[in-house]
N, C-alpha and C positions, 0 to 999 in steps of 0.2 A: 294418467293417460286419458285421453279422450275417447269416448264411445262414440265411434262414428255413425252408427246408425241412429242412435238418439239424438246426435248431433243434427243429422240430415233432417230428422223428423221435427226437430225444433226451428230448423230453418225453414223448411216449408210450411209450417203452421205460423211462423211469424212473419212470413213473406206473403202469405196468403195468396199464392200464385198456382197452387196446384189446380185449381180450377178453371184458370184462364190464361196459363202460362203455355203449357204445350198442348193441353187440350183445345178443341174448338166448342165456342159457346158463345153466347149472347156477349160477353165483354170480348171475348176475342174476335169476334167479327167485327168489321168496319161498318160505323152508321154511316148513312148516306142521308142527304137532303137537298135537293137541287134548287137554288136560286139564282138570280142574276149576279153575275160576278161584278164587284166594283173595280175601279180602275185605280191601280197602283200609284202613287205618289212619285214621280220622277225628278231626279236631280237634272243640273245641265249637263252632266256627264252620262247621263242614262241610267244610272245606278238608282235602286230604291232608296227615299229619303229615310234614314234612321229615325226610330220613334223615341221622342224625349221621355224620359222617365216621370210620371207625373207624381204630383203632390197633393196631399190633402189641403184643403182650405176651410174655412169658415165663413165663404161668403155663401149668399142666398143661392138655392139650385135652382137654374132656370126652368120655366114651366113648361119646355118642350122637352124635359129629361124624360125617358120612357122608365118607367119603374113596374117592373113585371107584379103578379099578384103573390108571388113567394117572395118579394123581399118587403124587409118591414117599412113602416111609416118612416117619414121626415124626421119626425120627432124622436123615435127610437135612434136612428141614425144619428141624428144631433148629439144625442146622450151619449153613445159610443164615441164620436169625435172630440167629446169633451174629455173622454178617458184617455184619449191618443194624446192630446194636449197635455192633461195633468202628467201623463208618462213622459212626455219628452221633455218636461221642464225639469225631471228629473236626472238631468245630463251630469256624466261624470267626465274625467278627462279622456278626450278622443270623439266625444259624442257631439253631434249637431246642436249647436246653440242658437239655430234661427228658427226655432219651433214656435215658440209663442211671442206674442205682442202684446202691447196693452189694449184694454176694450174701448178705446177712444176711437175707434172706427178703422186702424191700421188693418191690414190682412191678416190673419192668422194662417200660417203655413207650416207644415212638416214635411220630411221626407218619409214615406211608408217604411223604408228599408230601415231608417233610424228609430221610428218606433219599435217596429219588431226586435231590432237589437236591443234596445232600452228594456223591452217586455223580457226577452231571453236572459237578460243580466240579472233583471230583480229576479227571476225564477229560480236562477242559479244560485243564489244566496238563501233560497228557502227549502224546506223539505220537501224531496219528491212526494207527490200523491199520486198514485196510480188511478186512472181512469176508473169509473166505477164498472163492475161487472154487467155485461148486458142481460136483459130479460131473458128468461128460457126459452122462450117462444122466436126468439132472434138467434140464439145459439143452436136450437135444434133444427133452424132452416138447412136440409141439406143442399148440396150443389144442384140439382134440379128444381128443388124449390125456389131457390134463389133467383134461377134464371127465369122463374116466370114472372119476376118484378122488373118491370122495363120503364124506362124514363120516356114519358110522352114527346116525341119529336116537337110538338107544336107548343111545348113549356120551356124550351130550351133559352137559355139566357143570351142575350145580344142578339134575339133573333129578329132581325130587320134586313131590307133588302139591300141596305148600303153596308152594313158591318160584315168583314172579312172574316168573324169568326164565331162559334158558336161553342156553348157550354152544356154539355149535360150531365145532370146529377147522379150519384148512386147511392142508394140506400144500405143501411146496416144489414147483415144477413150473413148465414154460414160462417165463414172463417173471418169475414169482415164484422167485426163485433165493435170495435171502439168508434165512438160517436165523435165527428169532428165538427169545427166552426167554418163557416165559409162566409166571405163579405165580398162586396162590390165596391171598387172604388173609383168614384166619377170626378172630373176637375172639382166640384165642388162639395162631394160627401162622400159619405161611408154609409153603406146599405147592407147590414146583416141580412143574410139570406135564412128564411125560415124553411124547415121542412114541412111540404104541403103534400098529403096523401094524393090530392086532386092531381099532383102533376105526374102521376105514376100508374101503370096499369099493372094489375094485379091479377088478369086474367083468370084461371078457375083456381088460383091457391085460396086455399081456405085459411083466412086471417081476417079477424072481426076487424070493425071501425077503429076501435081503441087502439089495436094493436097495431092496426095502420098507421095511426098518429103517432105511435112511440118509436117507430122505426129509427127515424134519425139519419143522417147523411153519414157516408163513409168515404166519399171521393168524388172525383169528377173526370170527365172526359173532353179533352178540348177537340174541335171538328174545325175543317179548313178545307178551301179546294185544293186537295192534295192530288188526286190523281187525274180529275176531270174537270174543266172549266164550267163553273156555275153549280157543282155538286159538293158537298160538304162530307167529307170523308173525316173518319178518326186520325188524329195525328199523335195523340198522347193520351195515356190513361194514369192517373195519379189516384192510388188506394192501397191502404194497407200499411201500417208502419210507416216508413218515410221512402216506401218503394215509388218508382215511377218508371213507366216504358214510352216509347215513342217509335214513329215508322217515318221513314223516307218513302217517296213513291215506289209503289209496287209492292210495298212490303206487308208482312204479315207479323204480329207480336211474336217476339221471341225473348232477346235478352232484356233484362231489367238493371236499373239503376237504384241505388239509395242514398239518402243524404247523407249518412254517416255510416262507418263500421266500427262497433265496440267489442273487443274482446272476441273475434272471430276466430273459430278453432282453438279456442282456449279451454282450459280444463275447469275453469271457473263457470263456463258457459256463456254462450253469446247474448248480447243485450240489443235489444231492437228498439230504438227512440221511435217517437212516433210525431209526424206531422200533425200536430193538434188544432191547427188553425191556419186557415188560407184567407188572403186577400188579393182579388183579381183585378186588374185593372181594366175599365170599360173601352173596348178597343175604339178608335175613330175609324171613319169610311177609308182611310188610305193606308191604315196601318198595316205594316207587313212582318209585324214582330208582337206576339202575344206577351205580355208580362203579369207574372205573378207572383206573390210572396208566401212564405210558410213559417209557421213557428215550429220549433222542434223541442219534444220536450222528453226525456228519459230519466231512469235513477242517476246515472252518472253524467250527463250532458244536458245542457240546453243549446238551443240554436236559432238563429236568423237566416232565412235563404232568401234569396231574388234571383228567379227565373226570368231569362229571355228567349221565348222560344219562335223559332224562324222556320215555318214547312218548307219544303222543297224535296228535290230530288235526294239531295243529302239534309234532313232537317236537323237543324242547329239549334243548340241548348245551350246558352251560358249562363253559368251559375257563378252568383257571389254568396260566401258565406260566412258567418263568424258563429264559432263554437265555443262555449263557455263549459267551463269543468264543474260540476257541483260536486262530485267526489274526486279522489285520486284516480286516474285512468291512464294506464301505460301501454294500452293496446287501441289507438286510434287508427282508423284506417279512411283516407280520403278517396272520394270519386270510387266508392267500390262497384262492381259489375257483379250481376248474378245470372247464372246461365244454365244450360242443360247439356250435357253429353252421355248418351247411352253407349253406344257403338258407333263403329266405322273401321274400316281395314287396318286405320292406323295403329288401332287397339288390339294387342294380343288377348283381351279378354272378350273379343266380340262372340256374341252367340251364333249358333249354327242352326237354330229352329226358328229365327224370323225370318219372313218372306223378303223383308226390307234391306239391302246391303247396307244401310247406314240412317243413325237416327240421332240428331243433334241439332240445339239451336245455334252453337258456336263449335268450330273445331279446331282454333288455336288460338293462342295469346300472341299478339304482334306488338312490337316495342322498338322504339327509335331510342337508344340509350343515349347519355349525355355525352358521349365521344363519337356520335354520329354512327355506331354500329347498329346495325339493321336485325332484329332477331325475330325467328319463329319457333313457336313452342306448341307441337300439336297436343292436343289436350286428350286424356285416357280417362276411361273409368275403372279406376283402380279396385284392388280387393281389398285393402285396407288405406285409411287416411293417408294421404299425401299434400304437405305444405312445401312448397318452394319459394326460393327468393331468387331475384336476380340482379335488381341494380341497388347500387350504394349511394348514387347521387341522382337527382330529380330527373326522371327520363324528358326526352322531348315528346313524347307521346307514348300511349299504349291502348291496346284494346282487344275485345274478345270479338274474332272474325268468324264468318261465315264466307269461304271463298267458294265453294263448291256450290254453282249455280243451275246445275242440268238436273231436270226433274227425274230421268232416267237413274241417276246416281241415288235417288231415295225411294221412288215408287209408293210414295204415299199421297194418295189423292186427297185426303182431308188434311193431314198434316202440314203439307205444302213448306216442308223444311227448307226447300231451295228458295223461299222468298223470306226468310227469317233476316233480320237486319244484323250487319255489321256496326258495331258500336267502338267508336275512337275517343279517346279523351286527349285533351292537349292540356298540360299543367299552364297555370297562369303564375298570379303574384302570390306570395304568401307561403307557397311550398317548403316545407323543412326538411332538414335531412332525414333519411328513412330507407325502405325498401319497397321495392315492387313485389307483391306476393302473388301467389297463385295457390288456391286451395282447390283439390281435387277430393271429392267424396264418394265412396261406393253408392251406386244407386241399382236397383233392381228392374227399373223401368224408367219410361220417360216422363213421368208424371212428377218427378221431385227435381228441382233445381238443385245442381251438385256442384256447379262451378263458381268460383269466387274469385275476382282479382281487385287488386285494391293498391294504393300506397300506404303502408304503414310508417307511422312515424315512430322514430328511435324515441324519443324524449318523452316520457310521461306528462300529461297536462295535470297539474295540482289544482286544488280547489282555489277560485279567484283568479285563476290564468283563463286565457283565451286563445284563440286561433283563428285569425282572417286569412281566407284563400278563396281564389276563384280559379276556373278552368271552362273549357268550350268541351261540347260534346256533340259527336256527329253520328246520325243514324241513317244507315240506307244501305243499298245494294252492295256498294264497293267502300273503300277506304276513301277518305276525303283527298287523296294526293295518290299520286304513282310514284313507287319506288324505283330509285335510278339502278337497282343492283336487279339481279335475275332473282325472281320469288321462288319459293317452295310452292311445285303445284300440288305435290300428293305425297303421303307417307304410308308404307305399307309395312307390316310386320309379321314375320311367320318363323316356323321353324327350319334350321338350314338341313340339308338332306343329310340321311342316315341319323345315327342314334348318337351323335355327338353330345348332345346338350347346348348346342350353340343356337343362337337366336338370328335370324337373318333379316336385316333391314334395308329396303328399298326405298330412296328419296330421289323425287322426280324433279329437277330444277327448269324452269321456265326460261328459254334462251332465244333472246331476240334475233342475235348475229349467228344463224346455223353455222357459216364457214368458219366460225371459231371455236367450235366446240374441241375442236382437236388439240386447242391450245391451253385449254382449261385442266387444270390440276384440283382435284377432289383431296381435300384435308380432313381426315376424322381422326378424332382422339376419344379417349374414354377416360372417367376417373377413376376405374379399376376394371379388373378382366383384362382380357386381350382382345385386338379388333385383328381381323383377317379377311384376306382376298376381296380389299377394296379395289372396285373395277368401275369405270366410266363408260357408258355406251350412250351414244346418240341415238336419239328417237327423231329422226327428220320428219316423220308423216306429221307428229303432234309439236314439233319445236319444241322438245326436252331433250335434257342431259339426264341419263338416270344412272345414279349413283347406288351402287350395293356393298353390303359389307356385312360380314358375319362378327358376331361377339361371343367370345367365350365368358360367360358371366363367373364371378367370383363365386365362392362356396354360400356366402351369405351376404346380405345387403343390398342396396340401391347401386345402380351405375348410370351416371350423368354423361350423356353422350352428346357431343358437337361436332357439326359438319358443316361445310362451305367450299365455294370454288375459290381457287386463286388464280391468277394470270399473270405471271411475272411476280409471283410474292405477292401480291396486290388481291384483296377480296374484290369479287365482282359478282358475289351472291348474297343474300340473307344468310345470318349464321342459324342454323338447324340445330334447336336444341333438343333434347329428349331423355326422359327419365325411365329407364327401366327396372322395374322392380320385380322381385320373383313372386310367383302366384301365391 
């Protein structure tokens, strides 16, 4: 049996998001730097020109290339390039074989992603070596101490007037204890990034120069002109295990993603592989997409990842990955999302002592199934660990959504939950048979991420096996598309009148055609217990159709509820799903 409290604590510690997920702080606030905005490259059709993936070469670096002080020397970069070429030459079936040429003057070139794959494959055949424990002074930095360490904006990578992106680095400290490697890839070179204390402001933190020098890097933040022309705001944060977060225009950090999920909610305990090294492509003046690569390392798996990040109203992140099994692993989750839900009117466990009507980063799981069915599953903060599965075939898409955008629904001036992003995943190639999973963990407060969704593979990965897959993610205020069906607007749960023990459910559907309300038929079913008093009531003032019903639950066990609107026996709404569990 899983200890849900211990598991939630492990997730919180491993995700390292307690201090920057639901709380406000230096990492949760958007950094902004104002500079002239470059002109985008435009094709003949008026669309931005896509960026081609760059390759590493062994040609001489042009004298005009900018090399910040914290980037290592050309000689050091050349030595690492040689490691690239040596690894790339160790290709096996399916690898690129264009990597290395002879030394007679021909251009040496390899694809960065191919290199990272080769390295991950090699590591999968070796024993896992855990990262060294951080020194005590790093482990003992609390949240407030860690916030005092700030990266100087004038030290940002790619900080020129013509480059469309900036990168700011984060040091180790507090929960972020694993040191990672970072590199910059240009057209002609590979340049490792040194940790340089001079790039950071330590304010009044009591830390010696020697301790400053030993901090090392924990992650990075990507900035771009997201909300205002000429001003660089945070678009993405990559830090802690394999976690990353992103923002669309007007968003504040909320839901996070991970590179992979291993043994989520299992009795064996969840494993959190780490992005141990990154390679960032130097952006050109007209690039609209930022490209970087990551090496994944963990006890059971290794992996290579390629990210293409395109900021906007809906920030798009395209991910390509190859994951190798180091050990037999029978619980692999693709495209995992992690969020927080404490309470809302849809949750029967909602507290009566909080002045706020709702607190959550996400309020529901949305999915479009392989058969075209649109489903909406409101989230809850359960009294015991809940694990749900939904689809047996790869869905067209799924995500953790924040639909309620009115500040008055939250009343949290600092939290700004109405601005947390909705995150949508669109599966691409390589997704194997599995199940869409939703894990809901009890949490006593808003500081623990307690919601996880992902696609769990049916079959185990055996040592020597791998899986290559890709997907797209959209981060923004809204879903990246409009449903052709009536959406669920709100869910409310309460006690039915009297002392009958029945529960009352109220589900509001958004109806575009108010005149058709009378023709719609609510269809409600339950996996156990009995459903009573199904009533559909038009709310013409708000363009809603309210469906209410009562559930007489069974003596024990959970109940899976299902509701939708039909017109002439054809669905015209999302399918509302809900799990009722006894307290």
